[in-house]
C-alpha positions in Angstrom: 3.5 3.6 -8.4 1.8 5.0 -11.1 2.6 5.6 -14.6 2.7 9.6 -13.0 5.5 8.4 -11.1 7.0 6.5 -13.7 6.4 9.0 -16.0 9.7 11.6 -14.6 12.3 8.9 -14.6 14.6 9.3 -16.8 15.2 6.4 -19.3 13.4 3.3 -18.7 16.0 1.4 -16.8 15.1 4.0 -13.9 11.9 3.1 -14.2 12.4 -0.7 -14.1 14.4 -0.3 -10.9 11.8 2.0 -9.4 9.2 -0.4 -10.2 11.7 -3.4 -8.7 11.7 -1.9 -5.7 8.0 -1.3 -5.0 8.4 -5.9 -5.0 10.4 -5.3 -1.7 13.5 -7.0 -3.9 16.6 -5.5 -6.3 15.3 -8.0 -9.4 18.0 -7.5 -12.3 16.0 -7.3 -16.0 19.3 -7.0 -17.9 21.0 -9.7 -20.2 24.5 -11.2 -20.1 25.3 -8.9 -22.6 23.8 -5.5 -21.0 20.6 -5.0 -21.9 17.6 -4.7 -20.6 15.2 -7.3 -21.6 11.1 -6.2 -22.0 9.7 -9.1 -20.9 11.9 -9.6 -17.7 11.1 -5.4 -17.2 7.1 -6.0 -18.5 7.2 -8.8 -15.4 8.7 -6.2 -13.1 6.2 -3.4 -13.6 3.0 -6.5 -13.3 4.2 -8.0 -9.9 4.2 -4.6 -8.9 1.3 -3.6 -10.2 -0.1 -6.7 -9.1 1.3 -6.6 -5.6 -0.4 -2.6 -4.7 -3.1 -4.4 -6.2 -4.0 -6.9 -3.3 -3.0 -5.4 -1.1 -6.0 -3.1 -2.0 -8.2 -5.7 -2.2 -7.0 -7.5 1.9 -7.8 -4.3 3.1 -11.4 -4.4 1.7 -11.6 -8.2 2.9 -10.1 -6.9 6.0 -13.1 -3.8 6.7 -15.7 -6.4 4.8 -15.0 -9.4 7.6 -15.5 -6.6 10.9 -18.8 -5.3 9.0 -20.5 -8.9 8.9 -19.3 -9.8 12.2 -20.9 -6.7 13.1 -24.3 -7.7 11.1 -24.0 -10.5 13.1 -22.8 -13.0 10.8 -21.4 -16.1 11.8 -17.2 -16.6 11.4 -18.2 -20.0 10.0 -20.5 -17.7 7.1 -17.7 -15.1 6.9 -15.6 -17.5 5.8 -16.7 -18.8 3.2 -18.5 -15.2 1.6 -14.9 -14.1 2.2 -12.9 -17.4 0.9 -10.3 -18.1 3.5 -10.8 -21.0 6.6 -13.4 -20.1 9.4 -10.3 -19.9 12.3 -8.4 -16.8 9.8 -11.2 -15.2 9.4 -11.1 -15.4 13.8 -7.4 -14.6 14.3 -8.3 -11.2 11.8 -10.8 -10.6 13.8 -9.3 -10.6 17.8 -7.0 -8.7 15.5 -9.6 -5.8 15.1 -8.3 -4.0 18.1 -5.5 -3.8 15.4 -6.6 -1.5 12.4 -7.7 1.3 11.9 -11.7 2.5 11.3 -10.8 5.3 8.9 -8.9 5.8 5.4 -4.7 5.5 6.9 -2.2 7.4 4.5 -0.8 4.6 3.2 -4.3 3.0 1.1 -4.5 6.9 -0.1 -0.9 6.1 -1.0 -1.6 2.9 -3.3 -5.1 3.9 -4.5 -3.6 6.7 -6.4 -0.8 4.2 -7.8 -3.7 1.7 -8.4 -4.8 5.1 -11.2 -8.4 5.1 -8.8 -7.6 8.6 -7.8 -5.5 11.3 -8.8 -2.1 12.6 -7.1 -4.1 16.0 -6.5 -6.9 13.9 -4.2 -4.3 11.7 -2.8 -2.5 15.4 -1.5 -5.7 17.3 -0.6 -6.5 13.3 1.5 -3.5 13.0 3.2 -3.6 17.0 4.3 -6.3 16.4 5.8 -5.4 13.0 8.2 -3.7 13.5 11.9 -0.7 11.6 11.5 1.2 10.6 14.5 4.9 9.6 14.9 4.8 6.4 17.0 4.3 2.8 15.4 2.0 0.1 17.3 3.7 -2.8 19.0 4.7 -5.6 18.3 1.3 -7.6 18.4 0.7 -6.7 14.5 0.0 -9.1 12.2 1.1 -9.7 8.9 -1.6 -8.9 7.1 -0.9 -5.3 7.3 -2.7 -4.8 11.0 -0.1 -3.2 12.2 0.9 -0.5 9.8 -3.0 0.3 10.6 -2.1 4.0 12.6 -1.9 6.9 10.6 1.4 6.8 11.3 4.4 9.5 8.8 6.2 6.7 8.7 4.3 5.0 6.2 4.8 8.7 4.6 8.3 7.8 4.5 7.8 4.0 4.0 5.6 5.0 0.5 8.6 7.9 -0.4 11.4 4.7 -0.2 9.2 2.4 -1.6 8.8 5.3 -5.0 5.4 5.5 -4.3 5.9 8.8 -3.7 7.9 11.3 -5.4 9.9 13.6 -3.2 8.2 16.4 -4.1 5.3 14.4 -3.4 6.9 14.2 0.5 8.1 17.6 1.2 5.0 18.9 0.6 3.2 17.0 2.8 5.5 17.5 4.8 6.4 21.0 4.6 2.1 21.3 4.9 2.3 19.4 7.7 4.6 21.4 9.2 3.5 25.2 8.4 -0.5 23.6 10.2 
């Protein structure tokens, strides 16, 4: 969630709740007296921002693993470079069939949330992507490979997590229906 999205919310406590939704669970930042703790609010925002950045970094690492494997590197050397174990490299390579080779809607949305692209750039990229309504089977991986198809569900999830506003979601939905 970026500052533009937070700025659209009416109060600081709304912003804190929105950030908390991004973290996947509600975190109360109120003290027993009913006031919002600035320290807790900052902590929730830091966690949300860190999760967004971590997910983007994990995607880059996965693509790097695939590129090094294609270049003929051994799994052991890839593991040293990526800072993970050789068995983990092996698992990620086995899941490669589930991994999208192109940028996905979630990644574009996270780039905007991390401030790497503007809202306009995000919307343009999302409009140009082919989206399907089908999600992959149950054999997905914890590291995101299960969500690596360009599904419309990623847009719905981003809306629910506060990464897309309702107006942005509707713009994308209407554009897709008209196209």
